[in-house]
Short mmCIF file of the C-alpha atoms (twelve columns), coordinates in Angstrom:
data_MODEL
# 
_entry.id   MODEL 
# 
loop_
_atom_site.group_PDB 
_atom_site.id 
_atom_site.type_symbol 
_atom_site.label_atom_id 
_atom_site.label_alt_id 
_atom_site.label_comp_id 
_atom_site.label_asym_id 
_atom_site.label_seq_id 
_atom_site.Cartn_x 
_atom_site.Cartn_y 
_atom_site.Cartn_z 
_atom_site.pdbx_PDB_model_num 
ATOM 1   C CA . UNK A 1   -103.793 69.482  -76.230 1 
ATOM 2   C CA . UNK A 2   -104.199 66.393  -74.499 1 
ATOM 3   C CA . UNK A 3   -101.471 64.121  -72.941 1 
ATOM 4   C CA . UNK A 4   -100.932 62.065  -76.117 1 
ATOM 5   C CA . UNK A 5   -100.127 65.199  -78.115 1 
ATOM 6   C CA . UNK A 6   -97.988  66.519  -76.228 1 
ATOM 7   C CA . UNK A 7   -96.068  63.142  -75.200 1 
ATOM 8   C CA . UNK A 8   -95.619  63.039  -79.292 1 
ATOM 9   C CA . UNK A 9   -94.112  66.466  -78.838 1 
ATOM 10  C CA . UNK A 10  -91.743  65.268  -76.615 1 
ATOM 11  C CA . UNK A 11  -90.598  62.378  -78.559 1 
ATOM 12  C CA . UNK A 12  -90.644  64.866  -81.457 1 
ATOM 13  C CA . UNK A 13  -88.148  67.154  -79.244 1 
ATOM 14  C CA . UNK A 14  -85.461  64.501  -78.443 1 
ATOM 15  C CA . UNK A 15  -84.622  66.200  -75.296 1 
ATOM 16  C CA . UNK A 16  -85.452  63.402  -72.348 1 
ATOM 17  C CA . UNK A 17  -82.880  60.603  -71.987 1 
ATOM 18  C CA . UNK A 18  -84.203  57.458  -72.684 1 
ATOM 19  C CA . UNK A 19  -87.746  56.673  -73.859 1 
ATOM 20  C CA . UNK A 20  -89.673  59.935  -73.656 1 
ATOM 21  C CA . UNK A 21  -92.883  58.250  -73.775 1 
ATOM 22  C CA . UNK A 22  -92.160  56.930  -70.233 1 
ATOM 23  C CA . UNK A 23  -91.874  60.076  -68.502 1 
ATOM 24  C CA . UNK A 24  -94.184  60.937  -65.845 1 
ATOM 25  C CA . UNK A 25  -96.741  63.459  -66.696 1 
ATOM 26  C CA . UNK A 26  -96.337  66.095  -63.915 1 
ATOM 27  C CA . UNK A 27  -99.121  68.893  -64.633 1 
ATOM 28  C CA . UNK A 28  -101.852 69.249  -67.833 1 
ATOM 29  C CA . UNK A 29  -103.587 72.443  -68.110 1 
ATOM 30  C CA . UNK A 30  -101.990 75.536  -69.964 1 
ATOM 31  C CA . UNK A 31  -98.542  73.392  -70.256 1 
ATOM 32  C CA . UNK A 32  -98.326  69.657  -70.590 1 
ATOM 33  C CA . UNK A 33  -95.219  69.091  -67.859 1 
ATOM 34  C CA . UNK A 34  -93.430  65.834  -67.949 1 
ATOM 35  C CA . UNK A 35  -90.399  64.352  -65.531 1 
ATOM 36  C CA . UNK A 36  -87.824  62.024  -66.663 1 
ATOM 37  C CA . UNK A 37  -84.644  61.664  -64.402 1 
ATOM 38  C CA . UNK A 38  -82.915  64.795  -63.859 1 
ATOM 39  C CA . UNK A 39  -84.763  66.931  -66.191 1 
ATOM 40  C CA . UNK A 40  -88.465  68.296  -66.328 1 
ATOM 41  C CA . UNK A 41  -89.971  69.235  -69.831 1 
ATOM 42  C CA . UNK A 42  -92.981  71.984  -70.450 1 
ATOM 43  C CA . UNK A 43  -94.818  72.049  -73.641 1 
ATOM 44  C CA . UNK A 44  -96.996  74.802  -74.445 1 
ATOM 45  C CA . UNK A 45  -100.299 74.762  -75.867 1 
ATOM 46  C CA . UNK A 46  -99.858  76.516  -78.777 1 
ATOM 47  C CA . UNK A 47  -96.909  78.456  -80.677 1 
ATOM 48  C CA . UNK A 48  -98.705  81.788  -79.546 1 
ATOM 49  C CA . UNK A 49  -97.050  81.069  -75.982 1 
ATOM 50  C CA . UNK A 50  -93.444  80.809  -77.727 1 
ATOM 51  C CA . UNK A 51  -92.539  84.328  -76.647 1 
ATOM 52  C CA . UNK A 52  -93.378  83.817  -73.180 1 
ATOM 53  C CA . UNK A 53  -91.573  80.695  -72.894 1 
ATOM 54  C CA . UNK A 54  -88.357  82.559  -74.012 1 
ATOM 55  C CA . UNK A 55  -89.166  85.232  -71.249 1 
ATOM 56  C CA . UNK A 56  -89.432  82.470  -68.625 1 
ATOM 57  C CA . UNK A 57  -86.201  81.158  -69.558 1 
ATOM 58  C CA . UNK A 58  -84.785  84.873  -69.534 1 
ATOM 59  C CA . UNK A 59  -85.926  85.237  -66.133 1 
ATOM 60  C CA . UNK A 60  -84.864  82.085  -64.991 1 
ATOM 61  C CA . UNK A 61  -81.330  83.072  -66.059 1 
ATOM 62  C CA . UNK A 62  -81.605  86.869  -64.538 1 
ATOM 63  C CA . UNK A 63  -82.877  85.053  -61.037 1 
ATOM 64  C CA . UNK A 64  -79.664  82.687  -61.242 1 
ATOM 65  C CA . UNK A 65  -77.313  85.260  -61.382 1 
ATOM 66  C CA . UNK A 66  -79.078  87.217  -58.569 1 
ATOM 67  C CA . UNK A 67  -78.763  84.327  -56.534 1 
ATOM 68  C CA . UNK A 68  -82.480  83.871  -56.022 1 
ATOM 69  C CA . UNK A 69  -83.651  80.260  -55.410 1 
ATOM 70  C CA . UNK A 70  -85.609  79.538  -58.299 1 
ATOM 71  C CA . UNK A 71  -86.160  76.920  -60.768 1 
ATOM 72  C CA . UNK A 72  -83.096  76.325  -63.049 1 
ATOM 73  C CA . UNK A 73  -83.638  76.014  -67.226 1 
ATOM 74  C CA . UNK A 74  -81.785  72.980  -68.745 1 
ATOM 75  C CA . UNK A 75  -81.454  73.938  -72.128 1 
ATOM 76  C CA . UNK A 76  -81.109  77.938  -72.630 1 
ATOM 77  C CA . UNK A 77  -83.248  78.371  -75.567 1 
ATOM 78  C CA . UNK A 78  -87.217  77.414  -76.062 1 
ATOM 79  C CA . UNK A 79  -87.787  74.876  -79.109 1 
ATOM 80  C CA . UNK A 80  -90.768  75.073  -81.317 1 
ATOM 81  C CA . UNK A 81  -91.746  71.703  -81.807 1 
ATOM 82  C CA . UNK A 82  -95.433  71.034  -84.108 1 
ATOM 83  C CA . UNK A 83  -96.400  74.174  -83.086 1 
ATOM 84  C CA . UNK A 84  -95.696  73.717  -79.366 1 
ATOM 85  C CA . UNK A 85  -93.148  75.642  -77.415 1 
ATOM 86  C CA . UNK A 86  -90.503  72.994  -75.701 1 
ATOM 87  C CA . UNK A 87  -88.633  74.345  -72.624 1 
ATOM 88  C CA . UNK A 88  -86.295  71.855  -70.310 1 
ATOM 89  C CA . UNK A 89  -85.595  72.202  -66.946 1 
ATOM 90  C CA . UNK A 90  -83.531  70.947  -63.866 1 
ATOM 91  C CA . UNK A 91  -85.535  68.733  -61.985 1 
ATOM 92  C CA . UNK A 92  -85.964  69.759  -58.282 1 
ATOM 93  C CA . UNK A 93  -85.685  67.529  -55.484 1 
ATOM 94  C CA . UNK A 94  -88.387  65.749  -53.697 1 
ATOM 95  C CA . UNK A 95  -89.804  68.101  -51.106 1 
ATOM 96  C CA . UNK A 96  -89.705  68.210  -47.380 1 
ATOM 97  C CA . UNK A 97  -93.184  69.564  -46.867 1 
ATOM 98  C CA . UNK A 98  -95.738  71.618  -48.279 1 
ATOM 99  C CA . UNK A 99  -94.682  75.417  -49.061 1 
ATOM 100 C CA . UNK A 100 -96.672  78.077  -46.647 1 
ATOM 101 C CA . UNK A 101 -97.180  81.559  -46.683 1 
ATOM 102 C CA . UNK A 102 -94.076  82.465  -44.594 1 
ATOM 103 C CA . UNK A 103 -91.802  80.540  -47.237 1 
ATOM 104 C CA . UNK A 104 -93.456  82.744  -49.907 1 
ATOM 105 C CA . UNK A 105 -92.897  85.831  -48.344 1 
ATOM 106 C CA . UNK A 106 -89.226  85.178  -47.784 1 
ATOM 107 C CA . UNK A 107 -88.508  84.997  -51.896 1 
ATOM 108 C CA . UNK A 108 -90.953  87.736  -52.390 1 
ATOM 109 C CA . UNK A 109 -88.530  89.842  -50.000 1 
ATOM 110 C CA . UNK A 110 -85.638  88.503  -52.312 1 
ATOM 111 C CA . UNK A 111 -87.511  89.370  -55.778 1 
ATOM 112 C CA . UNK A 112 -89.071  92.617  -54.693 1 
ATOM 113 C CA . UNK A 113 -85.386  93.752  -53.859 1 
ATOM 114 C CA . UNK A 114 -84.578  93.369  -57.560 1 
ATOM 115 C CA . UNK A 115 -83.701  96.390  -59.934 1 
ATOM 116 C CA . UNK A 116 -85.658  96.116  -63.115 1 
ATOM 117 C CA . UNK A 117 -83.925  93.675  -65.591 1 
ATOM 118 C CA . UNK A 118 -81.759  94.602  -68.721 1 
ATOM 119 C CA . UNK A 119 -84.695  92.816  -70.618 1 
ATOM 120 C CA . UNK A 120 -88.152  94.304  -70.921 1 
ATOM 121 C CA . UNK A 121 -90.958  92.510  -68.300 1 
ATOM 122 C CA . UNK A 122 -94.638  93.091  -69.657 1 
ATOM 123 C CA . UNK A 123 -97.233  94.603  -67.339 1 
ATOM 124 C CA . UNK A 124 -98.916  92.364  -65.004 1 
ATOM 125 C CA . UNK A 125 -102.780 92.829  -66.999 1 
ATOM 126 C CA . UNK A 126 -105.047 91.027  -64.579 1 
ATOM 127 C CA . UNK A 127 -107.973 91.832  -67.050 1 
ATOM 128 C CA . UNK A 128 -106.488 90.769  -70.294 1 
ATOM 129 C CA . UNK A 129 -108.071 87.412  -70.179 1 
ATOM 130 C CA . UNK A 130 -111.709 88.613  -69.157 1 
ATOM 131 C CA . UNK A 131 -112.937 88.974  -72.331 1 
ATOM 132 C CA . UNK A 132 -111.783 85.484  -74.034 1 
ATOM 133 C CA . UNK A 133 -112.869 83.637  -70.625 1 
ATOM 134 C CA . UNK A 134 -116.362 85.263  -70.819 1 
ATOM 135 C CA . UNK A 135 -116.289 84.220  -74.670 1 
ATOM 136 C CA . UNK A 136 -115.682 80.776  -73.702 1 
ATOM 137 C CA . UNK A 137 -118.374 80.799  -71.273 1 
ATOM 138 C CA . UNK A 138 -120.596 81.094  -73.949 1 
ATOM 139 C CA . UNK A 139 -124.399 80.533  -72.903 1 
ATOM 140 C CA . UNK A 140 -123.687 78.441  -70.224 1 
ATOM 141 C CA . UNK A 141 -123.725 81.788  -67.956 1 
ATOM 142 C CA . UNK A 142 -126.540 84.494  -67.601 1 
ATOM 143 C CA . UNK A 143 -125.579 86.933  -70.078 1 
ATOM 144 C CA . UNK A 144 -126.446 89.937  -67.436 1 
ATOM 145 C CA . UNK A 145 -123.565 88.404  -65.332 1 
ATOM 146 C CA . UNK A 146 -121.251 88.692  -68.186 1 
ATOM 147 C CA . UNK A 147 -122.032 92.129  -68.961 1 
ATOM 148 C CA . UNK A 148 -121.908 93.071  -65.187 1 
ATOM 149 C CA . UNK A 149 -118.151 91.575  -65.198 1 
ATOM 150 C CA . UNK A 150 -116.888 93.585  -68.435 1 
ATOM 151 C CA . UNK A 151 -118.459 96.549  -66.832 1 
ATOM 152 C CA . UNK A 152 -116.187 95.800  -63.556 1 
ATOM 153 C CA . UNK A 153 -113.243 95.166  -65.836 1 
ATOM 154 C CA . UNK A 154 -113.238 98.403  -67.613 1 
ATOM 155 C CA . UNK A 155 -113.674 100.045 -64.325 1 
ATOM 156 C CA . UNK A 156 -110.767 98.176  -62.444 1 
ATOM 157 C CA . UNK A 157 -108.623 98.985  -65.162 1 
ATOM 158 C CA . UNK A 158 -109.042 102.563 -65.105 1 
ATOM 159 C CA . UNK A 159 -108.759 102.707 -61.399 1 
ATOM 160 C CA . UNK A 160 -105.518 100.656 -61.520 1 
ATOM 161 C CA . UNK A 161 -103.629 102.758 -63.954 1 
ATOM 162 C CA . UNK A 162 -104.339 105.878 -61.605 1 
ATOM 163 C CA . UNK A 163 -103.155 104.160 -58.509 1 
ATOM 164 C CA . UNK A 164 -100.186 105.479 -56.266 1 
ATOM 165 C CA . UNK A 165 -98.285  102.858 -54.803 1 
ATOM 166 C CA . UNK A 166 -96.641  101.850 -51.297 1 
ATOM 167 C CA . UNK A 167 -93.616  100.530 -52.579 1 
ATOM 168 C CA . UNK A 168 -91.176  101.237 -55.275 1 
ATOM 169 C CA . UNK A 169 -92.743  99.238  -58.709 1 
ATOM 170 C CA . UNK A 170 -90.290  96.860  -60.073 1 
ATOM 171 C CA . UNK A 171 -90.221  92.939  -60.761 1 
ATOM 172 C CA . UNK A 172 -93.040  90.902  -59.306 1 
ATOM 173 C CA . UNK A 173 -93.646  87.176  -59.248 1 
ATOM 174 C CA . UNK A 174 -97.275  87.717  -60.942 1 
ATOM 175 C CA . UNK A 175 -99.049  84.563  -59.270 1 
ATOM 176 C CA . UNK A 176 -97.532  84.659  -55.666 1 
ATOM 177 C CA . UNK A 177 -99.177  81.465  -54.278 1 
ATOM 178 C CA . UNK A 178 -97.600  78.880  -52.155 1 
ATOM 179 C CA . UNK A 179 -98.154  76.607  -54.690 1 
ATOM 180 C CA . UNK A 180 -95.409  78.349  -56.516 1 
ATOM 181 C CA . UNK A 181 -93.102  77.620  -54.067 1 
ATOM 182 C CA . UNK A 182 -91.209  74.465  -54.036 1 
ATOM 183 C CA . UNK A 183 -89.661  73.657  -50.371 1 
ATOM 184 C CA . UNK A 184 -86.625  71.658  -50.995 1 
ATOM 185 C CA . UNK A 185 -83.984  70.590  -48.270 1 
ATOM 186 C CA . UNK A 186 -82.093  73.698  -48.914 1 
ATOM 187 C CA . UNK A 187 -84.950  75.774  -48.378 1 
ATOM 188 C CA . UNK A 188 -87.649  77.590  -50.817 1 
ATOM 189 C CA . UNK A 189 -87.191  77.772  -54.447 1 
ATOM 190 C CA . UNK A 190 -89.675  79.620  -56.695 1 
ATOM 191 C CA . UNK A 191 -91.224  77.902  -59.463 1 
ATOM 192 C CA . UNK A 192 -93.599  79.101  -62.757 1 
ATOM 193 C CA . UNK A 193 -91.854  81.710  -63.589 1 
ATOM 194 C CA . UNK A 194 -93.993  82.563  -66.945 1 
ATOM 195 C CA . UNK A 195 -96.214  85.471  -65.154 1 
ATOM 196 C CA . UNK A 196 -93.103  87.556  -64.124 1 
ATOM 197 C CA . UNK A 197 -93.946  91.123  -64.493 1 
ATOM 198 C CA . UNK A 198 -93.024  94.733  -64.178 1 
ATOM 199 C CA . UNK A 199 -95.615  96.483  -62.157 1 
ATOM 200 C CA . UNK A 200 -96.943  97.306  -58.936 1 
ATOM 201 C CA . UNK A 201 -95.068  94.911  -56.158 1 
ATOM 202 C CA . UNK A 202 -98.109  95.514  -54.216 1 
ATOM 203 C CA . UNK A 203 -99.712  93.015  -57.069 1 
ATOM 204 C CA . UNK A 204 -97.708  89.896  -55.371 1 
ATOM 205 C CA . UNK A 205 -99.342  91.233  -51.868 1 
ATOM 206 C CA . UNK A 206 -102.773 91.282  -53.051 1 
ATOM 207 C CA . UNK A 207 -102.974 87.629  -54.074 1 
ATOM 208 C CA . UNK A 208 -102.596 86.455  -49.895 1 
ATOM 209 C CA . UNK A 209 -104.491 89.073  -48.827 1 
ATOM 210 C CA . UNK A 210 -107.602 87.766  -51.610 1 
ATOM 211 C CA . UNK A 211 -106.288 84.308  -50.134 1 
ATOM 212 C CA . UNK A 212 -107.169 85.193  -46.664 1 
ATOM 213 C CA . UNK A 213 -110.367 87.179  -47.178 1 
ATOM 214 C CA . UNK A 214 -111.698 85.027  -49.803 1 
ATOM 215 C CA . UNK A 215 -110.386 81.491  -49.684 1 
ATOM 216 C CA . UNK A 216 -110.131 80.530  -46.113 1 
ATOM 217 C CA . UNK A 217 -106.365 81.121  -45.435 1 
ATOM 218 C CA . UNK A 218 -106.026 81.077  -41.364 1 
ATOM 219 C CA . UNK A 219 -105.579 84.579  -39.992 1 
ATOM 220 C CA . UNK A 220 -102.212 82.791  -38.202 1 
ATOM 221 C CA . UNK A 221 -100.698 82.040  -41.822 1 
ATOM 222 C CA . UNK A 222 -101.601 85.403  -43.129 1 
ATOM 223 C CA . UNK A 223 -99.808  87.130  -40.108 1 
ATOM 224 C CA . UNK A 224 -96.860  84.985  -40.909 1 
ATOM 225 C CA . UNK A 225 -96.697  86.110  -44.289 1 
ATOM 226 C CA . UNK A 226 -96.808  89.856  -43.613 1 
ATOM 227 C CA . UNK A 227 -94.741  89.457  -40.326 1 
ATOM 228 C CA . UNK A 228 -92.088  87.819  -42.626 1 
ATOM 229 C CA . UNK A 229 -92.217  89.917  -45.502 1 
ATOM 230 C CA . UNK A 230 -92.674  93.314  -43.266 1 
ATOM 231 C CA . UNK A 231 -95.548  94.849  -44.305 1 
ATOM 232 C CA . UNK A 232 -100.003 93.944  -45.102 1 
ATOM 233 C CA . UNK A 233 -100.921 95.533  -48.177 1 
ATOM 234 C CA . UNK A 234 -104.175 95.856  -46.612 1 
ATOM 235 C CA . UNK A 235 -102.917 99.412  -44.914 1 
ATOM 236 C CA . UNK A 236 -102.353 100.512 -48.564 1 
ATOM 237 C CA . UNK A 237 -105.608 102.734 -49.925 1 
ATOM 238 C CA . UNK A 238 -105.167 101.022 -53.177 1 
ATOM 239 C CA . UNK A 239 -105.579 97.512  -52.214 1 
ATOM 240 C CA . UNK A 240 -109.082 97.619  -52.645 1 
ATOM 241 C CA . UNK A 241 -108.822 98.549  -56.357 1 
ATOM 242 C CA . UNK A 242 -106.264 95.450  -57.319 1 
ATOM 243 C CA . UNK A 243 -108.628 92.946  -54.924 1 
ATOM 244 C CA . UNK A 244 -111.515 94.235  -57.073 1 
ATOM 245 C CA . UNK A 245 -109.391 93.701  -60.474 1 
ATOM 246 C CA . UNK A 246 -108.242 90.286  -59.232 1 
ATOM 247 C CA . UNK A 247 -111.648 89.136  -58.164 1 
ATOM 248 C CA . UNK A 248 -113.322 90.384  -61.258 1 
ATOM 249 C CA . UNK A 249 -110.900 87.983  -63.151 1 
ATOM 250 C CA . UNK A 250 -110.857 85.460  -61.046 1 
ATOM 251 C CA . UNK A 251 -114.654 85.210  -61.380 1 
ATOM 252 C CA . UNK A 252 -114.348 85.153  -65.028 1 
ATOM 253 C CA . UNK A 253 -111.598 82.554  -65.405 1 
ATOM 254 C CA . UNK A 254 -114.247 80.002  -63.877 1 
ATOM 255 C CA . UNK A 255 -116.859 80.880  -66.167 1 
ATOM 256 C CA . UNK A 256 -114.880 79.316  -69.007 1 
ATOM 257 C CA . UNK A 257 -115.289 75.947  -67.542 1 
ATOM 258 C CA . UNK A 258 -119.248 76.301  -66.581 1 
ATOM 259 C CA . UNK A 259 -120.117 74.830  -69.979 1 
ATOM 260 C CA . UNK A 260 -119.037 71.287  -69.424 1 
ATOM 261 C CA . UNK A 261 -118.134 71.448  -65.443 1 
ATOM 262 C CA . UNK A 262 -121.751 71.932  -63.345 1 
ATOM 263 C CA . UNK A 263 -119.629 72.939  -60.453 1 
ATOM 264 C CA . UNK A 264 -117.792 75.228  -62.074 1 
ATOM 265 C CA . UNK A 265 -121.244 77.145  -62.931 1 
ATOM 266 C CA . UNK A 266 -121.884 76.705  -59.035 1 
ATOM 267 C CA . UNK A 267 -118.867 78.317  -58.168 1 
ATOM 268 C CA . UNK A 268 -119.120 81.100  -60.886 1 
ATOM 269 C CA . UNK A 269 -122.700 81.968  -59.894 1 
ATOM 270 C CA . UNK A 270 -121.707 82.142  -56.001 1 
ATOM 271 C CA . UNK A 271 -118.685 84.166  -56.677 1 
ATOM 272 C CA . UNK A 272 -120.766 86.934  -59.100 1 
ATOM 273 C CA . UNK A 273 -123.568 86.830  -56.854 1 
ATOM 274 C CA . UNK A 274 -121.288 87.986  -53.829 1 
ATOM 275 C CA . UNK A 275 -119.673 90.778  -56.060 1 
ATOM 276 C CA . UNK A 276 -122.930 91.980  -57.067 1 
ATOM 277 C CA . UNK A 277 -124.070 92.055  -53.345 1 
ATOM 278 C CA . UNK A 278 -120.694 93.735  -52.350 1 
ATOM 279 C CA . UNK A 279 -120.045 91.084  -49.779 1 
ATOM 280 C CA . UNK A 280 -116.383 90.674  -49.342 1 
ATOM 281 C CA . UNK A 281 -116.874 87.715  -46.612 1 
ATOM 282 C CA . UNK A 282 -118.649 85.152  -49.144 1 
ATOM 283 C CA . UNK A 283 -115.959 82.341  -49.343 1 
ATOM 284 C CA . UNK A 284 -115.178 81.276  -52.583 1 
ATOM 285 C CA . UNK A 285 -113.322 77.999  -53.175 1 
ATOM 286 C CA . UNK A 286 -110.631 77.184  -55.353 1 
ATOM 287 C CA . UNK A 287 -110.766 75.831  -59.149 1 
# 
């Protein structure tokens, strides 16, 4: 799905005021995101994402009822337009500054205090995409590396299912990074609710631990995150298992871009080599 095709879907949906063709593109990835006036429209890449879009709307309504600051839907139902799910959201005010780890921790404390909702949340299956991403990588990566990641996937999937959590399982955001927090004039707001799951709360905390250990998040910022949340997941014996699962998935995710992007291939090779060497200190770079 390219920008022009996504714009055609927005026009056909008729959900924006004025000329939909003049809406500003905010993001283009798994979803195309457009803004116009006080509204934001998300267009999913294919019909297979319709159920996820519907669940995201239910999550948004549930968070609103619970008083958790999060993005709010402007329309309660997802549309299916030309084979693409379309959802409409209230546009947030301009950010006052970039969100940081402390802002994220404040929101996670609220989310992790919530009981299980009345509707079903899926498990946070970190490793489900590995096979598809490796298949998309094709011959751009060493077959031995692909086989190695498949072996890691299977091992960490089994190990993850046997974990004993420190925190009570329940709702999690699923992709708990500061980029998914909007810092507006009234404080931090949680956005991108598509990965909400019902699983180990530790999933949300391992993301930031990995940001510190692999992606260069300063120790001061990580300390602010753990102090605000009230616990450091690295104290938990299962942390290395969830970290290993997430590293495996992150490595395979980069692999899918290798056929058309030399920088992605270089980053994939850096990541897989560090996993093979068992070196958890090698710096990874966001891609």
